[in-house]
C-alpha positions as CSV (number, residue, x, y, z in Angstrom):
1,X,9.9,2.9,-26.4
2,X,12.3,0.0,-26.1
3,X,15.0,0.5,-23.5
4,X,18.7,-0.2,-23.2
5,X,18.9,-1.0,-19.4
6,X,15.3,-1.4,-18.4
7,X,14.5,-4.8,-20.0
8,X,13.0,-7.6,-18.0
9,X,15.2,-10.3,-19.5
10,X,18.3,-8.2,-18.7
11,X,17.2,-7.6,-15.1
12,X,16.8,-11.3,-14.6
13,X,20.2,-12.0,-16.2
14,X,21.8,-9.4,-14.0
15,X,20.3,-10.8,-10.8
16,X,21.5,-14.3,-11.8
17,X,25.1,-13.0,-12.3
18,X,24.9,-11.3,-8.9
19,X,23.8,-14.6,-7.3
20,X,26.7,-16.4,-9.0
21,X,29.2,-13.9,-7.6
22,X,27.6,-14.3,-4.1
23,X,27.9,-18.1,-4.3
24,X,31.6,-17.7,-5.3
25,X,32.2,-15.4,-2.3
26,X,30.5,-17.9,0.0
27,X,33.2,-20.5,-1.0
28,X,35.9,-17.9,-0.3
29,X,34.3,-17.2,3.1
30,X,34.4,-20.9,3.9
31,X,38.1,-21.2,3.0
32,X,39.0,-18.1,5.0
33,X,37.1,-19.5,8.0
34,X,39.0,-22.8,7.7
35,X,42.3,-20.9,7.6
36,X,41.2,-18.8,10.6
37,X,40.5,-22.0,12.6
38,X,43.9,-23.5,11.7
39,X,45.6,-20.3,12.9
40,X,43.8,-20.3,16.3
41,X,46.5,-22.4,18.1
42,X,49.0,-19.7,17.2
43,X,47.1,-16.8,18.8
44,X,49.4,-16.9,21.9
45,X,52.5,-16.7,19.7
46,X,54.3,-13.4,19.2
47,X,52.1,-10.9,17.5
48,X,54.1,-10.7,14.3
49,X,53.7,-14.5,13.7
50,X,50.5,-15.4,15.6
51,X,47.7,-13.1,16.6
52,X,48.4,-10.6,13.8
53,X,47.9,-13.3,11.2
54,X,44.8,-14.5,12.9
55,X,43.3,-11.0,13.0
56,X,44.1,-10.4,9.3
57,X,42.4,-13.6,8.1
58,X,39.4,-12.8,10.4
59,X,39.1,-9.3,9.0
60,X,39.4,-10.6,5.4
61,X,36.5,-13.1,6.1
62,X,34.4,-10.3,7.5
63,X,35.1,-8.1,4.5
64,X,34.1,-10.9,2.1
65,X,30.9,-11.5,4.2
66,X,29.9,-7.9,3.8
67,X,30.4,-7.9,0.0
68,X,28.4,-11.1,-0.3
69,X,25.5,-9.7,1.7
70,X,25.6,-6.5,-0.3
71,X,25.5,-8.5,-3.6
72,X,22.6,-10.6,-2.3
73,X,20.8,-7.4,-1.3
74,X,21.3,-5.8,-4.7
75,X,20.1,-9.1,-6.4
76,X,16.9,-8.9,-4.4
77,X,16.4,-5.3,-5.4
78,X,16.9,-6.1,-9.0
79,X,14.3,-8.9,-8.9
80,X,12.0,-6.6,-7.0
81,X,12.5,-4.0,-9.8
82,X,11.6,-6.6,-12.4
83,X,8.5,-7.6,-10.5
84,X,7.5,-3.9,-10.3
85,X,8.0,-3.5,-14.1
86,X,6.0,-6.6,-14.8
87,X,3.1,-5.4,-12.7
88,X,3.2,-2.0,-14.3
89,X,3.2,-3.5,-17.8
90,X,0.4,-5.9,-16.9
91,X,-1.7,-3.0,-15.4
92,X,-1.1,-0.8,-18.4
93,X,-2.0,-3.6,-20.8
94,X,-5.2,-4.3,-18.9
95,X,-6.1,-0.6,-18.9
96,X,-5.5,-0.5,-22.6
97,X,-7.6,-3.6,-23.2
98,X,-10.5,-2.1,-21.1
99,X,-10.2,1.3,-22.8
100,X,-9.1,3.0,-19.6
101,X,-5.7,4.2,-20.7
102,X,-7.0,7.7,-21.7
103,X,-9.5,9.8,-19.7
104,X,-12.9,10.6,-21.2
105,X,-11.7,14.0,-22.3
106,X,-9.3,12.4,-24.7
107,X,-12.1,10.3,-26.3
108,X,-14.0,13.5,-26.8
109,X,-11.0,15.2,-28.4
110,X,-10.9,12.6,-31.1
111,X,-14.5,12.3,-32.0
112,X,-13.7,13.7,-35.5
113,X,-10.9,11.2,-35.9
114,X,-13.2,8.2,-35.1
115,X,-16.0,9.5,-37.3
116,X,-13.9,10.4,-40.4
117,X,-10.8,8.4,-39.9
118,X,-11.9,5.0,-38.7
119,X,-15.5,4.6,-39.8
120,X,-14.8,5.0,-43.5
121,X,-14.6,2.5,-46.4
122,X,-10.8,2.5,-46.8
123,X,-10.3,1.8,-43.1
124,X,-12.9,-1.0,-42.9
125,X,-11.4,-2.7,-45.9
126,X,-7.9,-2.5,-44.4
127,X,-9.1,-3.9,-41.1
128,X,-10.6,-6.8,-43.0
129,X,-7.4,-7.5,-44.9
130,X,-5.4,-7.4,-41.6
131,X,-7.9,-9.5,-39.6
132,X,-8.1,-12.4,-42.1
133,X,-4.4,-12.9,-41.9
134,X,-4.0,-13.1,-38.1
135,X,-6.9,-15.4,-37.4
136,X,-5.7,-19.0,-37.4
137,X,-6.8,-21.2,-40.2
138,X,-8.5,-18.5,-42.2
139,X,-5.8,-17.5,-44.6
140,X,-6.2,-20.4,-47.0
141,X,-9.8,-19.4,-47.5
142,X,-9.1,-15.7,-48.2
143,X,-8.3,-16.1,-51.9
144,X,-11.4,-18.2,-52.4
145,X,-13.8,-16.0,-50.5
146,X,-12.3,-12.7,-51.7
147,X,-10.5,-13.0,-55.0
148,X,-9.3,-9.4,-54.8
149,X,-7.3,-10.2,-51.7
150,X,-5.4,-13.1,-53.4
151,X,-1.7,-12.4,-53.7
152,X,0.0,-13.4,-56.9
153,X,3.5,-13.7,-58.4
154,X,5.1,-10.2,-58.7
155,X,6.8,-9.1,-61.9
156,X,9.7,-6.6,-61.6
157,X,10.7,-4.0,-64.2
158,X,13.4,-1.4,-63.9
159,X,12.2,2.0,-64.8
160,X,14.8,4.7,-64.1
161,X,18.2,5.2,-62.4
162,X,19.0,8.7,-61.0
163,X,21.5,10.4,-58.8
164,X,20.2,11.8,-55.6
165,X,21.4,13.6,-52.5
166,X,20.5,11.1,-49.7
167,X,19.6,12.3,-46.2
168,X,20.5,9.1,-44.3
169,X,18.5,10.0,-41.1
170,X,15.2,8.4,-40.2
171,X,13.4,11.5,-41.5
172,X,15.3,11.4,-44.7
173,X,14.5,7.8,-45.3
174,X,10.8,8.4,-44.8
175,X,11.0,11.2,-47.3
176,X,12.2,8.7,-49.8
177,X,9.0,6.7,-49.1
178,X,6.9,9.8,-49.8
179,X,8.8,10.4,-53.1
180,X,8.4,6.9,-54.3
181,X,4.6,7.0,-53.5
182,X,4.4,10.2,-55.5
183,X,6.0,8.4,-58.4
184,X,2.9,6.2,-58.9
185,X,1.4,2.9,-58.0
186,X,3.5,-0.2,-57.4
187,X,6.9,1.4,-57.3
188,X,9.8,0.6,-55.0
189,X,13.3,2.1,-54.8
190,X,16.7,0.7,-54.2
191,X,19.3,3.2,-53.2
192,X,23.1,2.5,-53.6
193,X,25.2,4.3,-51.0
194,X,29.0,4.6,-51.2
195,X,30.2,4.2,-47.7
196,X,33.9,4.8,-48.4
197,X,35.0,1.2,-47.8
198,X,32.1,-0.4,-49.7
199,X,28.5,-0.1,-50.8
200,X,25.3,-0.3,-48.8
201,X,21.7,-0.4,-50.1
202,X,18.4,1.0,-48.9
203,X,15.1,-0.7,-50.0
204,X,12.2,1.8,-49.9
205,X,8.7,0.3,-49.8
206,X,5.4,2.3,-50.0
207,X,2.2,1.9,-48.0
208,X,-1.1,0.4,-49.1
209,X,-2.2,1.8,-52.5
210,X,-5.9,1.4,-53.5
211,X,-6.4,2.8,-57.0
212,X,-9.3,1.6,-59.2
213,X,-7.1,2.4,-62.2
214,X,-4.7,-0.4,-61.2
215,X,-7.4,-3.0,-61.9
216,X,-6.0,-5.3,-59.2
217,X,-2.5,-5.5,-60.6
218,X,-0.7,-3.5,-57.8
219,X,1.0,-5.8,-55.3
220,X,0.6,-3.1,-52.7
221,X,-3.2,-3.1,-52.7
222,X,-5.1,-5.0,-50.0
223,X,-3.7,-8.3,-51.4
224,X,-0.3,-7.0,-50.3
225,X,-1.5,-6.9,-46.7
226,X,-2.5,-10.6,-47.0
227,X,0.9,-11.4,-48.6
228,X,2.7,-9.5,-45.8
229,X,0.8,-10.6,-42.7
230,X,-0.4,-14.0,-43.9
231,X,2.4,-15.0,-46.2
232,X,5.5,-13.5,-44.8
233,X,5.7,-11.2,-47.9
234,X,6.7,-14.2,-50.0
235,X,5.7,-12.5,-53.3
236,X,7.0,-9.0,-52.5
237,X,10.3,-10.3,-51.0
238,X,11.1,-12.3,-54.1
239,X,10.6,-9.1,-56.1
240,X,12.8,-7.1,-53.8
241,X,15.6,-9.7,-54.1
242,X,15.4,-9.3,-57.9
243,X,15.5,-5.5,-57.6
244,X,18.5,-5.6,-55.3
245,X,20.4,-7.8,-57.8
246,X,19.4,-5.6,-60.7
247,X,20.5,-2.5,-58.8
248,X,24.0,-4.0,-58.5
249,X,23.9,-5.3,-54.9
250,X,26.6,-8.0,-54.5
251,X,26.2,-10.9,-52.1
252,X,27.1,-9.9,-48.6
253,X,26.2,-6.3,-49.0
254,X,24.7,-4.4,-46.1
255,X,21.0,-3.6,-46.5
256,X,18.6,-1.2,-44.8
257,X,14.8,-1.4,-45.4
258,X,12.3,1.3,-44.8
259,X,8.5,1.1,-45.1
260,X,5.4,3.0,-44.3
261,X,2.2,1.2,-43.3
262,X,1.9,-2.0,-45.4
263,X,5.5,-1.3,-46.6
264,X,6.7,-1.7,-43.0
265,X,5.3,-5.2,-42.9
266,X,7.3,-6.1,-46.0
267,X,10.4,-4.4,-44.7
268,X,10.3,-6.4,-41.5
269,X,9.6,-9.6,-43.3
270,X,12.6,-8.9,-45.5
271,X,14.8,-8.9,-42.4
272,X,13.4,-12.2,-41.3
273,X,13.5,-14.0,-44.7
274,X,16.0,-16.8,-44.8
275,X,16.5,-16.4,-48.6
276,X,17.3,-12.7,-48.1
277,X,19.6,-13.3,-45.2
278,X,21.6,-16.0,-47.1
279,X,22.4,-13.4,-49.7
280,X,22.6,-10.1,-47.9
281,X,23.4,-8.7,-44.5
282,X,20.2,-7.0,-43.2
283,X,21.3,-4.3,-40.7
284,X,18.4,-2.0,-40.0
285,X,14.7,-1.7,-40.5
286,X,12.6,1.5,-40.1
287,X,8.8,1.3,-40.1
288,X,6.1,4.0,-39.6
289,X,2.5,3.2,-38.8
290,X,3.0,-0.6,-39.4
291,X,1.6,-3.6,-37.6
292,X,4.8,-5.6,-37.2
293,X,4.5,-7.1,-33.7
294,X,4.2,-10.7,-35.0
295,X,7.5,-10.4,-37.0
296,X,10.7,-11.3,-35.1
297,X,13.9,-10.2,-36.8
298,X,17.2,-11.9,-35.9
299,X,19.3,-10.2,-33.1
300,X,21.8,-8.7,-35.5
301,X,19.1,-6.6,-37.2
302,X,18.2,-3.3,-35.4
303,X,14.7,-2.0,-35.9
304,X,13.0,1.3,-35.2
305,X,9.2,1.6,-35.2
306,X,7.3,4.8,-35.2
307,X,3.6,4.7,-34.1
308,X,1.1,7.4,-33.2
309,X,-1.1,7.2,-30.2
310,X,-4.2,7.7,-32.4
311,X,-3.1,5.5,-35.3
312,X,-5.1,2.3,-35.2
313,X,-3.2,0.6,-38.0
314,X,-0.1,-0.5,-36.0
315,X,-2.5,-2.2,-33.5
316,X,-4.4,-4.3,-36.1
317,X,-2.1,-7.3,-35.5
318,X,-3.4,-7.6,-32.0
319,X,-0.1,-7.5,-30.1
320,X,2.3,-4.9,-28.8
321,X,5.8,-4.7,-30.3
322,X,8.6,-6.7,-28.7
323,X,10.7,-4.9,-26.2
324,X,14.2,-5.9,-27.0
325,X,17.7,-4.4,-27.2
326,X,17.7,-4.5,-31.0
327,X,14.0,-3.3,-31.3
328,X,12.9,0.2,-30.4
329,X,9.3,1.5,-30.6
330,X,8.5,5.2,-30.4
331,X,5.0,6.2,-29.6
332,X,4.1,9.8,-30.7
333,X,1.5,11.4,-28.4
334,X,0.7,14.8,-29.8
335,X,-3.0,15.6,-30.3
336,X,-4.3,15.5,-33.9
337,X,-7.6,16.8,-35.2
338,X,-9.7,16.6,-38.4
339,X,-11.0,19.8,-39.8
340,X,-14.4,20.0,-41.2
341,X,-14.5,18.8,-44.8
342,X,-11.0,17.5,-44.7
343,X,-10.2,14.0,-46.2
344,X,-9.0,12.1,-43.2
345,X,-7.9,9.0,-45.1
346,X,-7.2,6.3,-42.5
347,X,-7.1,8.9,-39.8
348,X,-4.8,11.8,-39.0
349,X,-2.5,9.7,-36.9
350,X,-1.6,7.5,-39.9
351,X,-0.4,10.3,-42.1
352,X,3.1,9.8,-43.5
353,X,3.9,13.5,-43.1
354,X,3.2,13.2,-39.4
355,X,5.7,10.3,-39.1
356,X,8.3,12.4,-41.0
357,X,8.0,15.1,-38.4
358,X,8.3,12.4,-35.6
359,X,11.4,11.0,-37.3
360,X,13.0,14.4,-37.2
361,X,12.4,14.5,-33.4
362,X,13.9,11.0,-33.1
363,X,17.1,12.1,-34.9
364,X,17.5,15.0,-32.5
365,X,16.6,13.0,-29.4
366,X,19.2,12.4,-26.6
367,X,17.3,9.4,-25.3
368,X,19.8,6.5,-25.0
369,X,17.7,4.0,-26.9
370,X,17.3,6.4,-29.9
371,X,20.9,7.5,-29.8
372,X,21.9,3.9,-30.0
373,X,19.4,3.1,-32.8
374,X,20.3,6.1,-35.0
375,X,24.0,5.3,-34.4
376,X,23.5,1.8,-35.9
377,X,21.8,3.4,-38.9
378,X,24.7,5.9,-39.3
379,X,27.2,3.1,-39.0
380,X,25.6,1.4,-42.0
381,X,24.9,4.4,-44.3
382,X,27.4,6.9,-43.0
383,X,26.4,10.6,-43.4
384,X,24.5,10.0,-46.7
385,X,25.2,12.4,-49.5
386,X,25.5,11.5,-53.2
387,X,23.8,8.2,-53.9
388,X,22.2,6.3,-56.8
389,X,18.5,5.5,-56.7
390,X,17.1,2.8,-59.0
391,X,13.3,2.6,-59.3
392,X,11.3,-0.5,-60.1
393,X,7.7,-1.0,-61.0
394,X,6.0,-4.1,-59.5
395,X,2.9,-5.7,-60.9
396,X,0.9,-8.9,-60.4
397,X,-1.8,-10.7,-62.4
398,X,-5.3,-9.1,-61.9
399,X,-7.7,-11.2,-59.9
400,X,-10.0,-13.5,-61.8
401,X,-13.3,-12.1,-62.9
402,X,-16.2,-13.3,-60.7
403,X,-18.5,-15.9,-62.3
404,X,-21.7,-14.8,-63.9
405,X,-24.5,-15.9,-61.4
406,X,-27.8,-14.2,-62.1
407,X,-30.3,-15.1,-59.3
408,X,-33.9,-14.3,-58.6
409,X,-33.8,-11.5,-56.0
410,X,-36.6,-13.0,-54.1
411,X,-36.0,-16.8,-54.1
412,X,-32.3,-16.7,-54.5
413,X,-32.5,-19.4,-57.2
414,X,-30.6,-19.2,-60.5
415,X,-32.6,-17.6,-63.3
416,X,-33.0,-19.4,-66.6
417,X,-29.8,-19.2,-68.6
418,X,-27.7,-18.2,-65.7
419,X,-24.4,-20.0,-65.1
């Protein structure tokens, strides 16, 4: 979880400020000592004009000396604290890399998860889509090697506009993700919220959708992961901009983005997109189960990331999330199990319903980081209530059909008549 006071860069900045104050007091000490020396010839004068003044200046110098020494002591403690945190972070990261962060009993607890959650076709394909986008130099070859992973220009079509009762909490926003996913493949939602003094907008983006019936036309299939992690969501962001304008969002309007899994990648990229930031004021991003560590939003955008300890998806980008004042990550640690015969999907830790429950706990938390984060969200959307949701269907051209290439199964040579 990101902190408010315990951040390495702030510890260093605080120590530097203390050092600066100490240097200033050193100069004051020197001036007081000089004044004390100048008063020494008057120490034999009457007390009211001589020794009393000498004593007063001397005591003042001693007091400044004590304050300076205390500031230097505190500065040293702050730097020692930073060193302790760095060592703890390094040790924890090393343990995680070596697989030592959990005792063997925890590995045994999640045998069903690894069997039915990770080692299945959907998970393997998702790992492939994520991996090809984070390895340097491999992205240009993705579309050529795997046509189904090739992103394409996205077409936007407005479908319906309806009045809703918006729950503007993190849990309420994730509920909107679930509802838009239930609407069907390729849908997003733009919610207009009347804040009393203006209007704010919420962009709702679904997770990865792999349906054979889409025939490769859904921009949120595996090609959407490539677009998000390898292309900064260029195609999806352009579509979201069109949707915002069509929903009535005027230039300069405040925007909140929420996304689950792949949708969180697009939501974060939206907050870092220069074209979007030129037109709208991105204020807040909420992600759940999303690999977003490689996306750095500007300081004025607050972000909240929900991750489960057993959800492997957020870690597929290979880095931990940044720890910054405007970026908070919550790691959910409750135990999850897979029942016999149950469809685990990408694993129990990746379920949207679990993240909705975690978001409810976040909304009720008294942790300073979470209180601050949810306060920012409340400052943008207010208490929620009556709002207008506009739903859009997004589509892209289907991938090209593979060329006909009939080959002899033994020699590998083209058969007669094959192309």
